[in-house]
VMD Tcl script that draws the C-alpha trace (Angstrom):
set ca {
  {-0.32 -0.19 -0.09}
  {0.63 3.54 -0.45}
  {2.13 5.64 2.93}
  {-0.42 8.91 2.77}
  {2.93 10.77 3.83}
  {4.33 9.66 -0.25}
  {3.99 13.26 -1.87}
  {5.32 14.44 1.36}
  {8.73 13.37 1.61}
  {11.89 16.06 2.38}
  {13.99 16.86 -0.21}
  {17.15 14.41 0.07}
  {20.80 16.53 1.01}
  {19.16 19.57 2.54}
  {19.78 20.84 6.85}
  {17.47 21.39 8.46}
  {17.39 24.43 8.88}
  {16.99 24.61 5.18}
  {14.23 22.55 5.46}
  {11.91 24.23 8.23}
  {12.84 21.60 10.57}
  {15.49 23.58 12.46}
  {16.14 26.78 13.55}
  {20.11 26.52 14.29}
  {22.16 23.32 13.82}
  {22.76 21.38 16.60}
  {20.72 24.02 18.97}
  {17.66 22.87 21.18}
  {14.90 25.12 18.85}
  {12.37 24.64 22.77}
  {15.43 27.55 24.51}
  {13.45 30.53 25.47}
  {16.56 32.33 23.23}
  {14.47 30.24 19.96}
  {11.24 30.56 20.94}
  {11.34 34.40 20.66}
  {13.16 34.29 17.44}
  {11.00 32.39 16.21}
  {8.17 34.30 16.42}
  {9.74 37.24 15.25}
  {11.32 35.60 11.80}
  {7.24 33.94 12.00}
  {6.38 37.83 12.29}
  {8.27 39.00 9.84}
  {7.81 37.25 7.02}
  {3.67 37.77 7.43}
  {4.50 42.07 7.01}
  {6.84 40.75 4.22}
  {3.41 38.46 2.84}
  {3.51 34.96 3.89}
  {6.56 32.93 2.69}
  {5.47 32.07 -0.55}
  {6.00 35.60 -0.81}
  {9.26 36.35 1.05}
  {12.66 35.42 -1.54}
  {15.42 33.31 0.37}
  {17.49 36.98 0.38}
  {14.92 38.25 2.01}
  {14.58 35.58 4.13}
  {17.66 35.72 5.18}
  {17.39 39.20 6.18}
  {14.63 38.15 8.34}
  {16.37 35.94 10.05}
  {19.60 38.46 11.38}
  {16.28 40.99 11.78}
  {15.38 38.63 14.49}
  {18.30 37.93 16.21}
  {19.23 41.49 17.02}
  {15.89 42.17 17.87}
  {16.29 38.82 20.69}
  {20.12 40.31 21.47}
  {18.45 43.72 21.93}
  {16.06 42.91 24.37}
  {18.61 40.63 26.28}
  {20.40 43.50 26.35}
  {17.53 46.08 27.86}
  {17.13 43.21 30.42}
  {20.34 43.55 31.41}
  {20.55 47.37 31.17}
  {16.43 47.07 33.61}
  {18.31 44.29 36.03}
  {21.38 46.43 35.91}
  {19.58 49.50 36.13}
  {21.82 51.19 34.57}
  {24.27 51.04 31.36}
  {28.17 50.72 30.75}
  {29.31 53.06 28.41}
  {30.66 50.21 26.35}
  {27.84 48.63 26.94}
  {25.50 51.53 25.82}
  {27.75 51.41 22.44}
  {27.66 48.11 21.40}
  {23.54 48.35 22.04}
  {22.93 52.14 20.28}
  {25.55 49.86 16.80}
  {23.78 47.24 16.90}
  {19.72 49.05 16.89}
  {21.38 50.92 13.71}
  {22.50 47.71 12.27}
  {19.01 46.79 13.21}
  {17.56 49.29 11.48}
  {19.06 49.70 8.17}
  {18.33 45.61 8.08}
  {14.80 46.04 8.27}
  {14.73 48.67 6.55}
  {16.17 46.87 3.53}
  {12.81 44.40 3.97}
  {10.84 46.76 3.54}
  {10.75 49.36 6.55}
  {8.67 52.45 5.76}
  {6.47 54.96 7.97}
  {2.93 54.43 7.35}
  {1.06 58.47 8.00}
  {-1.23 57.30 10.32}
  {-4.85 59.95 10.53}
  {-5.18 60.92 13.84}
  {-7.89 63.04 12.05}
  {-10.76 60.94 14.68}
  {-14.26 60.54 12.86}
  {-17.35 62.24 14.92}
  {-18.50 58.74 15.11}
  {-15.96 57.77 17.29}
  {-15.26 60.71 19.45}
  {-19.02 59.93 19.63}
  {-18.71 56.23 20.97}
  {-15.58 57.61 22.75}
  {-17.34 60.32 25.12}
  {-19.99 58.15 26.40}
  {-18.36 56.05 27.49}
}
mol new
graphics top color blue
foreach p $ca { graphics top sphere $p radius 0.5 }
foreach p [lrange $ca 0 end-1] q [lrange $ca 1 end] { graphics top cylinder $p $q radius 0.2 }
display resetview
C-alpha cells in the first residue's frame, strides 16, 4: 500500500535548517531565545506577505533581524536589571540598533502615515463611554 506521506518527503541532501525542521544546527529550539527568534521570524515573514511571497535573500535578512532583536531585548533586560548601562554596553546597543534599522530598511521598513483626526462616530462613542 502507498503511504499517505509519500508525497511529503523531504528533498534529499538538504539541511534541517533549509527543511525548516531546525532553527539552527545543534541548537535546542525549545530555549527562550530560540522560541522568541522563531516568533519574530514568523511575524516578519507575515508582514512581508507570507512564506510564498518572500525570497531567500529576504528570509536571510529576516533571520538577522530576528537575531539582533532578540539580542537587543536581552541587553535591555540587563540594563533594567542592573538599573544602568555601562558606556561600552550602551555603545554596543546603539550600534546594534543602527544595524537592525538598516536591515529593516532593506526588507521594506517604511513610515506609514497615521490619521490622527478622529471621525465623529468614534468621538461620540469615546465620550459616551
